[in-house]
C-alpha positions in Angstrom: 64.0 57.2 44.7 63.0 54.8 47.4 59.5 54.4 48.8 58.7 53.1 52.4 57.1 49.6 52.3 53.4 49.8 52.1 51.1 49.0 55.1 48.9 46.1 55.0 45.8 48.2 54.9 45.0 51.7 53.7 46.8 54.4 55.8 46.0 58.3 55.0 49.2 59.2 56.7 51.2 56.7 54.7 49.7 58.1 51.6 50.2 61.6 52.6 54.0 60.9 53.1 54.3 58.9 49.7 52.7 61.8 47.8 55.2 64.3 49.2 58.0 62.1 48.4 56.7 62.1 44.7 56.0 65.9 44.9 59.6 66.5 46.1 61.0 64.4 43.5 59.1 65.9 40.7 60.3 69.4 41.9 64.0 68.4 41.6 63.4 67.1 37.8 63.9 69.4 34.8 60.6 69.9 32.9 60.3 70.1 29.1 59.6 73.6 27.6 60.9 75.5 30.7 64.3 77.2 31.1 67.1 75.2 32.7 69.1 76.8 35.3 72.2 74.9 36.9 73.1 77.7 39.6 76.3 76.0 41.3 76.0 72.9 39.6 78.1 72.1 36.4 76.9 71.7 32.9 78.7 68.8 31.3 78.2 67.7 27.7 79.6 64.8 26.1 81.0 65.0 22.6 80.3 62.1 19.9 83.8 60.5 20.7 82.7 60.2 24.5 85.0 63.1 25.9 83.1 65.0 28.6 83.3 68.9 28.6 82.4 71.1 31.7 80.7 74.4 30.3 81.4 77.7 32.2 80.6 81.3 31.7 82.6 84.1 33.3 81.2 87.6 34.3 81.4 89.1 30.9 79.4 86.1 29.4 82.3 84.5 27.6 81.5 80.7 27.6 84.4 78.2 27.7 84.6 74.5 27.9 87.2 72.3 29.4 87.5 68.4 29.0 87.0 66.5 32.3 
């Protein structure tokens, strides 16, 4: 996240913009103790040896993993 440079003196509009940027970034973060839904994104897990796997589920609920 990149913030705009702050003005030399307090500016209410600047503070409002900064707070909106923080709120939007916070909304995009996964939170602890909440369900995680990835939607159209991929779920990628890394094994202990460093191999990365894409995890998918089909319409009947069968889960599969494919190395990427």
